[in-house]
C-alpha positions in Angstrom: -15.2 15.8 -107.9 -16.9 19.3 -107.8 -16.2 21.0 -111.2 -17.4 24.4 -109.6 -15.3 24.2 -106.6 -12.3 23.7 -109.0 -13.4 26.7 -111.6 -13.7 28.9 -108.5 -10.3 27.8 -106.8 -8.5 28.3 -110.5 -10.1 31.7 -110.5 -9.0 33.0 -107.3 -5.3 31.9 -107.8 -5.1 33.9 -111.1 -6.5 36.8 -108.8 -4.0 36.5 -106.6 -1.0 35.9 -109.1 -2.3 39.3 -110.6 -2.7 41.1 -107.3 0.8 40.3 -106.0 2.9 41.0 -109.3 1.3 44.2 -109.2 2.0 44.6 -105.4 5.9 43.6 -105.7 6.5 46.3 -108.4 4.5 48.9 -106.5 6.5 48.3 -103.4 9.7 47.7 -104.5 9.8 51.3 -106.3 8.3 52.9 -103.7 10.9 51.3 -101.5 13.8 52.4 -103.6 12.9 55.6 -104.1 11.6 56.5 -100.8 14.8 54.9 -99.1 12.6 52.0 -97.0 14.1 48.7 -96.8 10.9 47.6 -94.6 9.1 48.2 -98.0 12.0 46.5 -100.2 11.4 43.7 -98.0 7.9 43.6 -98.1 9.0 43.4 -101.8 10.5 40.4 -101.6 8.1 38.8 -99.6 5.1 40.1 -102.7 7.6 38.5 -105.1 7.8 34.9 -103.5 3.8 35.1 -103.0 3.9 35.4 -107.0 5.8 32.2 -107.4 3.7 30.4 -104.2 0.6 31.3 -106.1 2.0 29.5 -109.2 2.5 26.5 -107.1 -0.6 26.8 -105.9 -2.5 26.8 -109.3 -0.5 23.9 -110.5 -1.3 22.1 -107.2 -5.2 22.6 -107.6 -5.0 21.8 -111.2 -2.9 18.4 -110.8 -4.7 17.7 -107.4 -8.3 17.7 -109.4 -7.5 15.1 -111.8 -9.6 11.9 -111.9 -8.5 8.8 -110.4 -6.0 6.4 -112.6 -4.6 3.2 -112.3 -1.8 4.1 -110.5 -3.7 6.6 -108.2 -7.2 4.9 -107.2 -7.6 7.8 -104.7 -7.1 10.5 -107.2 -4.5 13.1 -107.0 -5.7 15.2 -103.9 -3.0 14.7 -102.0 -0.5 16.9 -104.2 -2.3 19.9 -102.7 -1.1 19.8 -99.6 2.4 18.8 -100.6 2.6 22.1 -102.3 1.4 23.8 -99.6 4.6 22.9 -98.0 6.6 24.1 -100.8 4.5 27.4 -100.6 6.1 27.0 -96.8 9.3 26.9 -97.7 9.1 30.0 -99.6 8.1 31.8 -96.7 10.7 30.7 -94.6 13.4 31.5 -97.5 11.8 35.2 -97.9 11.8 35.5 -94.0 15.3 34.4 -93.7 16.4 36.9 -96.4 14.2 39.7 -94.6 16.1 38.8 -91.4 19.7 38.8 -92.4 19.5 41.9 -94.7 17.4 44.0 -91.6 20.0 43.1 -89.2 22.9 44.3 -91.9 21.2 47.5 -92.2 20.6 48.1 -89.0 24.3 47.9 -88.4 25.1 50.2 -90.7 24.3 54.6 -91.2 20.8 54.8 -92.6 18.7 58.0 -94.2 15.3 58.2 -93.0 12.4 57.2 -95.5 10.8 59.3 -97.5 7.3 60.4 -96.2 5.0 59.7 -99.5 5.8 56.0 -98.8 3.2 56.3 -95.8 0.5 56.9 -98.3 1.6 54.0 -100.2 2.0 51.6 -97.6 -2.0 52.6 -96.4 -3.2 51.9 -99.4 -1.4 48.5 -99.9 -2.7 47.5 -96.4 -6.2 48.0 -97.2 -5.6 46.3 -100.8 -3.8 43.2 -99.1 -6.6 42.7 -96.5 -9.6 42.8 -99.1 -7.4 40.2 -101.0 -7.5 38.1 -97.8 -10.8 38.3 -97.0 -11.7 37.3 -100.8 -9.3 34.1 -100.8 -9.9 33.0 -97.6 -13.8 32.9 -98.5 -13.4 31.3 -101.5 -11.3 28.7 -99.5 -13.6 28.0 -96.9 -16.1 27.4 -100.3 -14.0 24.8 -102.0 -12.2 23.2 -99.1 -9.0 23.9 -100.5 -5.8 23.6 -98.2 -3.6 25.4 -100.4 -6.1 28.5 -101.4 -6.0 28.8 -97.4 -2.4 29.1 -97.6 -2.6 31.4 -100.3 -4.9 33.8 -97.9 -2.8 33.5 -95.1 -0.1 34.8 -97.7 -2.3 38.0 -98.4 -3.0 38.4 -94.4 0.7 38.2 -93.6 1.7 40.6 -96.3 -1.3 43.0 -94.9 0.1 42.7 -91.4 4.2 43.2 -92.5 2.9 46.4 -94.3 1.6 47.5 -91.3 4.3 47.0 -89.2 6.8 48.6 -92.1 4.0 51.7 -91.9 4.6 51.8 -87.9 8.6 51.7 -88.6 8.8 54.2 -91.1 6.4 56.6 -88.8 8.7 56.3 -86.1 11.7 56.9 -88.8 10.2 60.2 -90.0 8.3 61.7 -87.4 10.9 61.1 -84.1 13.8 61.8 -86.5 17.4 61.8 -85.8 18.6 58.7 -83.9 15.6 56.6 -84.9 16.5 56.0 -88.5 16.6 52.3 -88.3 13.0 51.7 -86.7 12.4 51.2 -90.3 14.7 48.0 -90.6 13.9 47.0 -87.0 10.3 46.7 -88.7 11.4 44.6 -91.5 13.0 42.0 -89.0 9.9 41.9 -86.7 7.9 41.3 -89.9 10.0 38.5 -90.8 9.4 36.5 -87.7 5.3 37.3 -88.2 6.2 35.7 -91.5 7.7 32.5 -89.7 4.9 32.2 -87.4 2.4 32.5 -90.5 4.1 29.7 -92.2 3.5 27.3 -89.3 -0.2 28.6 -89.3 -0.3 27.4 -93.0 2.0 24.3 -92.5 -0.2 22.7 -89.8 -3.7 21.9 -91.5 -1.5 20.8 -94.6 0.3 18.3 -92.3 -3.1 17.3 -90.8 -4.6 16.4 -94.1 -1.4 14.3 -95.0 -1.5 12.3 -91.6 -5.2 12.0 -92.2 -5.7 13.4 -88.8 -9.0 12.9 -86.6 -10.4 16.6 -87.3 -13.8 16.3 -89.4 -16.1 15.9 -86.5 -18.9 18.3 -87.9 -18.6 16.3 -91.4 -19.2 13.3 -89.6 -22.3 14.3 -88.1 -23.4 15.4 -91.0 -22.7 11.8 -92.5 -24.4 10.0 -89.6 -27.7 12.5 -89.5 -28.0 11.8 -93.5 -27.3 8.2 -93.2 -30.4 8.1 -90.6 -32.9 9.3 -93.1 -32.1 6.4 -95.9 -34.7 3.5 -95.4 -33.3 0.7 -94.3 -30.9 2.2 -92.1 -30.8 0.9 -88.6 -28.0 3.0 -87.4 -24.0 3.7 -88.1 -21.1 2.8 -86.1 -17.5 3.5 -87.5 -17.0 6.4 -89.9 -13.8 7.7 -90.5 -13.2 10.5 -93.3 -9.9 11.7 -95.1 -9.6 14.9 -97.2 -8.0 14.3 -100.5 -7.3 17.7 -102.3 -10.9 19.2 -102.6 -13.0 16.4 -101.8 -13.8 13.7 -99.3 -13.4 10.0 -99.1 -15.5 8.3 -96.4 -15.4 4.7 -94.9 -18.6 4.0 -92.9 -19.6 0.8 -91.2 -23.4 0.5 -91.6 -26.1 -1.3 -89.6 -28.8 -3.1 -91.0 -31.5 -5.7 -90.3 -29.4 -9.1 -89.6 -32.3 -11.1 -91.3 -32.4 -9.3 -94.6 -30.8 -10.6 -97.8 -27.3 -9.8 -99.1 -28.9 -7.9 -102.0 -30.9 -6.3 -99.9 -28.2 -5.0 -97.7 -26.5 -4.0 -100.8 -29.1 -2.0 -102.3 -29.4 -0.2 -98.9 -25.7 0.5 -98.9 -26.1 1.9 -102.4 -28.7 4.1 -101.5 -26.7 5.3 -98.8 -24.0 6.3 -100.9 -25.9 8.2 -103.3 -27.5 10.2 -100.9 -24.7 11.2 -99.4 -22.9 12.3 -102.3 -26.2 14.0 -103.5 -26.5 16.1 -100.2 -23.0 16.6 -99.6 -21.4 16.9 -103.4 -17.8 17.4 -102.1 -17.4 13.4 -100.9 -16.0 11.6 -103.9 -16.8 8.5 -102.8 -18.1 6.3 -99.6 -16.9 2.7 -99.0 -19.7 1.0 -97.0 -19.1 -2.1 -94.9 -22.6 -3.6 -93.8 -23.1 -5.2 -90.7 -25.9 -7.0 -89.1 -28.1 -5.4 -86.1 
């Protein structure tokens, strides 16, 4: 387990939690006093993001626990399972926003206040900055759930942009366009569902051990060729477990060497792989004669 990656992921998640709490308060108050359901819908999403980020934090802490007798491969699979729960939060918030938007569209509305636009502009910049920070940390730590948290920030930025457009239409076009704000909220709910799919798909790949690590496998083969005694590599399978990887590798050695020599080559190769790729938690090597 790469401790530094775990620490990075946890600190980044705490940052997301604090940011989402502040945004939910700002959006809710602005939407209430500014008469904008699109902003209230945005506040609802930020509130679900707080719970989602708490789940991500739990998932990262639990998935990085060391292996034990009941979990010899570790607890890494907890992370994509947490990601599924995060997707559930997104879908629930999208359904609620869509329901309320449709109800508001069918009832008389008052145009939102113009000051909401200034606050929305600041929120859009803020959330896009959060997306870039969290996304970069998710790439550094190989965290699926942290990537989901990053997409939460991106979806929040875009739904805020949609709300900005809807409120602008309501304010500047005036009478007859009061419901543009609610149509914007309805459109935002559809975008939230689309983002939920983008988050769900890689987590499903991880759970199903889908073959999506070609570049990683190329690195494993390249490093293997530098170890003395390695003739070639054959089969190589990679599975992701939380923030780390497990590698199954078929190693080809000279068929005339002893079993002990073959074992020593495999042991040296494992050490070299874990040294150059710290994200590798374990390597299972099967030695075959040339």
